[in-house]
C-alpha positions in Angstrom: -47.6 108.8 4.5 -45.4 108.8 7.6 -45.8 106.0 10.0 -45.7 106.1 13.8 -47.8 109.2 14.1 -51.3 110.3 13.2 -51.4 111.7 9.7 -52.6 115.3 9.5 -54.7 116.9 6.8 -54.9 120.7 6.6 -57.8 122.3 4.8 -58.5 125.8 3.5 -62.2 126.2 2.7 -64.2 129.5 2.4 -66.8 130.5 5.0 -69.7 129.8 2.7 -72.4 127.2 3.2 -71.0 125.0 0.4 -67.4 125.5 1.7 -68.4 124.5 5.2 -70.3 121.4 3.8 -67.1 120.4 2.0 -65.0 120.9 5.2 -67.4 118.9 7.3 -67.3 116.0 4.8 -63.5 116.1 4.8 -63.4 116.1 8.6 -65.8 113.1 8.7 -63.7 111.2 6.2 -60.5 112.0 8.0 -61.9 110.8 11.3 -63.0 107.5 9.7 -59.5 107.0 8.4 -57.9 107.8 11.8 -56.5 111.1 10.6 -56.6 114.6 12.0 -58.2 117.4 9.9 -57.2 120.9 10.8 -58.7 124.0 9.2 -56.5 126.9 8.2 -58.1 130.2 7.7 -57.3 131.6 4.3 -56.6 135.1 5.7 -53.9 133.8 8.0 -52.2 131.8 5.2 -52.4 134.8 2.9 -50.9 137.1 5.5 -48.1 134.7 6.0 -48.4 134.0 9.7 -45.4 131.8 10.5 -47.3 129.2 12.6 -49.9 128.8 9.9 -47.3 128.5 7.1 -45.5 125.8 9.2 -48.8 124.0 9.7 -49.6 124.1 6.0 -46.2 123.0 4.9 -45.7 120.3 7.5 -49.1 118.6 7.0 -49.2 115.1 5.4 -52.0 116.2 3.1 -53.2 119.7 2.0 -56.7 120.3 0.7 -57.4 123.7 -0.8 -60.7 124.8 -2.1 -60.4 127.4 -4.9 -64.1 128.1 -5.4 -63.6 131.6 -4.1 -61.9 133.4 -7.0 -60.0 135.7 -4.8 -58.3 132.7 -3.1 -57.1 131.1 -6.3 -53.7 132.8 -6.9 -52.6 132.5 -3.2 -53.7 128.9 -2.8 -52.1 127.9 -6.2 -48.9 129.5 -5.1 -48.8 127.6 -1.7 -49.8 124.3 -3.3 -47.1 124.8 -5.9 -44.5 125.3 -3.2 -45.6 122.1 -1.5 -45.3 120.2 -4.8 -41.7 121.3 -5.2 -40.7 119.4 -2.1 -40.3 115.7 -2.5 -42.2 114.8 0.7 -45.1 117.1 0.2 -46.8 115.5 -2.8 -50.2 114.9 -1.2 -52.1 117.9 -2.4 -55.8 118.2 -3.3 -57.5 121.1 -5.0 -61.3 121.3 -4.9 -63.7 123.6 -6.7 -67.5 123.8 -6.1 -69.1 124.6 -9.4 -72.4 126.2 -8.4 -73.6 126.6 -12.0 -74.0 122.9 -12.5 -77.7 121.9 -12.5 -78.5 119.7 -9.5 -80.3 116.4 -10.1 -83.3 116.3 -7.8 -85.0 113.2 -6.7 -88.3 114.6 -5.7 
């Protein structure tokens, strides 16, 4: 990670209850680590807005949640582009499997 500036995480999460929980957890973790977490709306990344593309590709870390099936191709493409650059190797892909039985404690 670069030194001398605050590291930036960009996150693409769906507007679902589970997606927002994941985003909130990521934002809390980033804050504890002294990092900035910025949310990118999928629709703007998909549309190719220049400022959003710059934000996504210049971030120190990119986190993309592919739980939403319609997001998978676009996010895989953009993560793949990041991985082709030597200084953009910090990529995380998440998937919330809602079919997994939850273990209850009560």
